[in-house]
N, C-alpha and C positions, 0 to 999 in steps of 0.2 A: 505493502498502501507504498510506503511512504519513498518508494522507491515510482513510484510511478505519479506521485505529486514531482517529486521533482525532474520528471523527466516534463510538465504537467509545466512547468516551469519554467523550468528553459526555454522552450518551447513560443511557451507568450514573449520570453527576452530576445527570444532571434525574431519572433514580430516584430516588439515593440523596433528597433535594432536594424528592420528593412521600413518601417513600416513609420516611422522618423522624420528619416532623410529624401520617404517618396513625397511627404502630405504636407514635407516642405517645400520643392520639386514646383510640385502642384498648384500648390499656394501662388509660388511665383511665375510660374505660367494664367493661372485666375488671371492678377495685378495685370501681366504684361498686355491679357487679350483684352481687355476695360481701354488700359492705359491706346491702346491700340485703335478701339472704338473709340476714346476719343477724338481721336487725331482722324481717323476717315471718317466722320461723320461731321455735322456744323457743330459740334458741344464745343471745337477746338477755343473757339470764338470767346465761351465760358468758362471751360475749366481749363483746372489743374494738368500740363502736360510737359514733359520732361523737355529739358533742352534737344534739340537734335543732332547727333553726331553726324557733321557737315563736310569736313574736311579730311584728308588724308594725306599722313606721308607719302615719300612718292622718291623710287631714288631707283631712274635711269640715268644709263652712260648714256655719259659727254651733257646731260643735262642740270642744272643749277637750283631747278626748280623745289622748293622744300617740302609743298605741301597746294594742294587743287582738291575740286569739288570734284562727289562722286556725277560720272559724266552722265546723263540724264532723270538728276535725282528729285525727286516733290517731297519737300519739305513744309510744314509748320512752323517759323521765324519768332519766338516766344518773346525775345526782345522791345523792349522801350510801344512798341505798336504793330501789334499780333498778322502774320501773316505771309498768308502762305507762298511759297520761291518754287519756281522749275528752273529748274539747271538744262541744262541743255547739251547736245550728242560731244559737245565741241569741251564741257567742263565748266563752263564758267555762264551769267543768269542772263535771260533774254533769247528772243529766235533763233533756233538754226541758221547757220549761213554754209551758201558756201562760196570757194578760195574766190571762181570766178563775176567779175562783178556785173551785172546788168548794166543793159545799157543806158547813158542819161545816170546814171547814179549815181552820183558822190559818198567816196564809204570815207568816214571817218574811224580813228583808233583815242579810247581816250583809256588809261591808267588813275591806278590812286588805289586809292584802299576804302576803308567801309565807308567812307561816305560817299560816294562816289560808284561802290558795289550796290550801299544803300538795301540793304537788304528788309529795312523795317516798313517803307513801300512799296504798295500793290505795280508790276512790271509796266504799268502803260500813265503810272502817274509820277514814274522817274522822269526827271532832265533830263532824259537824253530823250527819251521816248515825246517826254513835250514838246522840246525843239525840235522833234523832227517832222511834230505837223506842223510847228511852223513855220518853217521853211517850206514843208509842204506848200501853204496857204502861198508864199509871193513866189512860188514856184520854183523851189529846188527842190534838187529827187536828193531823199539822205539817204543813210544807213548808219549806222551809228556797229560800231566792234566793242563792250562796254567788255577789256578784262581785266577792268578791276578786283582784289579779293580783300574784303577783310583785312587787319591787321596787317596788310606788309605794309615794305619802310619800302623808300626810294626805290634801291639797285636789285629789290624782287620786284616791284615794277618793273623796269628795266629790264631784268631777267624773262618777267615773262612774256615780253612784249618784243624780245630777241627770236623764243621763241614758237611760236603762234605768230604772233602778230607783224612778218613779214609778209605772210604767204596770203592775209588778205591783199593785202596792196592798196594801203590809205591814203589816199590821195591829200590828211589833214591825220595828224596825231597831237595831239594835246593831253598830257599831263598832268594831275592837280595832286598834291599833296599841302602836307599841312610840316607851317613852315621852322614848329620847330624839332622835328624829323632829324636838324639838321645841327641843333645841336647838341641833341640825347647824348650819342655818342652812342645810341645802337644801328651811324654806317663802318660802325671800325668793328665791332664783336661780333663772331664768323661760327660762335659756339649755337647760335638758331638757327642759322641763317647769314648767306649769303652775305661776309663784309670785307671791308680794308686793312688787311695787314700789312706789317713791317714783311715780306718777302725775303729770303736768301743775295741776292741782289741790294738788300736795300730801302726798293721803293715798293709802294704799295700795289700793293697787288691783290686779288678777291681769295675774300681765306677760304677755305672747305671744313672743317675744322668740326660746323653740326651735323658731315657726312658719320664721324662717330657718335653720335647720336645713339640711345636705342632704337626708336622710331623711326629714324631712318637704317642705320644696321639690319631691322627684322619686318622692312617695309616689305620686302617681298620674297618675306619665306613661310611656309605654311603656318607656323606660330604668327609669328606678324597679322596674320590674315584673317585669321582664327580672331586673333581678337579682334578687330578692327571688325569683322562681322557679329560678332557678337557686340560693342559701341553702335556699330550701327541700326545695327535690329533686334534689338532684346532693349524695351525700354526698360526693367525690370536691374536689366547690367550697367545702364548707364546712369541707375541714380541709384543703386550702392558704389557706381563705381564716382561719381560726384561725392556721395555723400560724405567719403573723407575726407576731398576735398573745397565743404563749402553746405552750409546749412541749408536746413528740408523745404527754405521757401526758395529758396535760388534754385534746387533742383528742379523743383516743381513750376517752376518756371513763371512766381511770386516775384517774384522780386528780382529785381535786373539794376548792375551798378551802371552806371552813367558820367558822359564827360563830365566836368566839377564847371561851371565856371567863375573865373578867373574874379578870389573874393575883393581885388584892387583896382582901385578904380580910374587908377592912370599906368594901371597894365603896366609897370616900371620893369617887373620883372622878367617877363619876357619879352623885354623889348631892346634890356639890353643885355640879354642874350646875343637878341641878335643881332644886337649893334658892334656885340664886343665880333660876333661871323662874319657880317661880310660886312663892315668898316676897318676893322680892327686887323682881319683875320685872325680870329685868337680863341680860345685856341689853338695853339699850330697845327696839332691831329687834328682836328675836326676841319680846320680849314684846306688841311689836303685833302682827306677824303672826300669836304664838296668838288675840293676843281676837281679829282679823281672821277667824282661818278657823275661831272659833266661834262666831259672827255670824255669818258663809254658813253650816256647820256647821247650826246651829239655826235659822235662818230656813227652807233647805228643807226638815228633814226633816223638822220640823214637821207641816210639811203637810199627812204623812201619818197618823205619832206625835205627837201631845203632849209623850210623856215621854219623849226615845233615852234610850239606852244610849250610855255611851260607857269604852269598858276600854283603861285603858293597861299591857301589860306591859312588864317588864323594870323595872323601880322597881324593884334593890337589896333582899336579906332579908339585912342583915345579924347573926351573930350575939351574940352578950347580951352579950359579953365587950365584941362593939364599942362601948362606951357610949355613944359621940357621933354614933357614924353612926345608935344604933336613934333616939338625939334627934334629925339631922335628916332621917333619913323618916322619921318620927311625925309632925314640924313640915309635911314634904314634902301628906301622905297629905292633913294637918287642909286647907290652902291648899286644894289640885285638891277635895277636896269640896264648901269653901265657894263656893267660883269656879262648878264646877257646880253645886251645887243654887240660885247664884243664876241661873245659864242654863236652869235646869229641865229639868238632864239630870241621869240617874243616872249616877255612877261607880264602875267597878268595878273592884279592884285585882288584875286579874288571877294576879299571883304568891300573893298571897296567897289571894286563893281556891287557886288550886291545890294549897298549901301543906298546906290544909285538907282539901283530896279523899281519900275515903276507900279508891282509886286509891295515892295518893302516901303517907298511912298502912300501908299492907296493906307499903310500900316500907324498914317501919323506915329513914328518912335523912331527914339533918337538908337536905339542899340540891340544890333539884326542879333542876339539875342532871342527874338520872338519868331525865327525862322526855325528853331532849332526846341529839340524837344519834345515830348507827346504828353497831353493831359496835366495831372498835376507835378512833371515831370517836364514840364513848359519854364524856356530859355537854359536847360543845357538839355546837351546827349545829340543827338544825330540831329540832320532835316526834316524835318517838318511836312506838309503838304505845301505850305506859305515861302516854306526853305526851297524844294526845290522848282515849285512854279517862279522864286526868283529867280535861281539858278539860273530854269533854263531860260529865261531870259538872259542870260547871264551868254550862255551860251550861243543862243540864237545868231546873238549880235557876232561872236568871235567867229562859229562860220561862214559866216552871212558875208564877211567882212574879209577875212579867207580862201571864200570861193570863188571867188570874180573868177567870170571866163580869162581873165586876164595872167591870172596867177597861175595854171597849170599850163 
């Protein structure tokens, strides 16, 4: 009798050993299915969702691209303003394109970061789509190739153009970068992405230490592909992974960090850094990296567009009461314009152009931060619909001015 009881207890223990993990896995699957149901139905407009895994590491031979979208991917972007995003077969947002241009079409390549990719806005509301419609109304048929990727610094944007931009044979190339990207030191860091480092001959060259990173080394092997598949397709997998690094509200897309507007009304600290770089050429290592970048940018882009356009955004515009800051800004702009002219490029002071756009003037405001952010975060973050309207005006004017028949 005692032996029988022991055997039954042992069987129950064995059954528990198998039932517990099975129940845990089943529970995760049920949660995963529920989260997917939210994503594939209109419920995503209101209910919590887990941030999508949209970029994957790249390890291609003779390529310096580190990350890119999954071609053909469709996902819900929960940050700032929820939007359904479609990535085309080439791996960037927008309609599918053919390498050959249709007769009578002018093609414009756009380079940039998250402000240009604009995952927070529907594609047909994005500033390049609006500019295309405006240009069509004045008889100019255009096609925009928006190569922007969120989080990319200028050198990554150039690398992306070198790999994808040439084959589209654009008539015009416009780069839109954040001004502080050239003062942050990121251009000299090659641990996460290509960066300018001192080579064996004592000159600056593109460093590739990022290729030693875990994500890059395992990008094309089965272990890395399996991890990427889990993070891409499993909501619970992403949720558990991100709970180690974020609080639950961020994991479920209920809270997102946005870029904070400067608290210094005269923006002296930002302008001082830009003045040091563009006027005083200091720190020298940042200036050397900046010069190297524009040398490479000019050489690469001028092979398809003899007069490329470079726009810098977020150069602060102080109020008239900030007299010293106004003087510093004017010196910065003059220095940038002079340098760009020497390099055979056009310079666009993006924030100043937004300030003078009709869309902004109609708001009867003095601070262009009203063009950024959504809901309670208005005033900080990425461009909202007003910001894209103003940006479309600026882009329309640039394209119209530069694609007159006499240019090409």
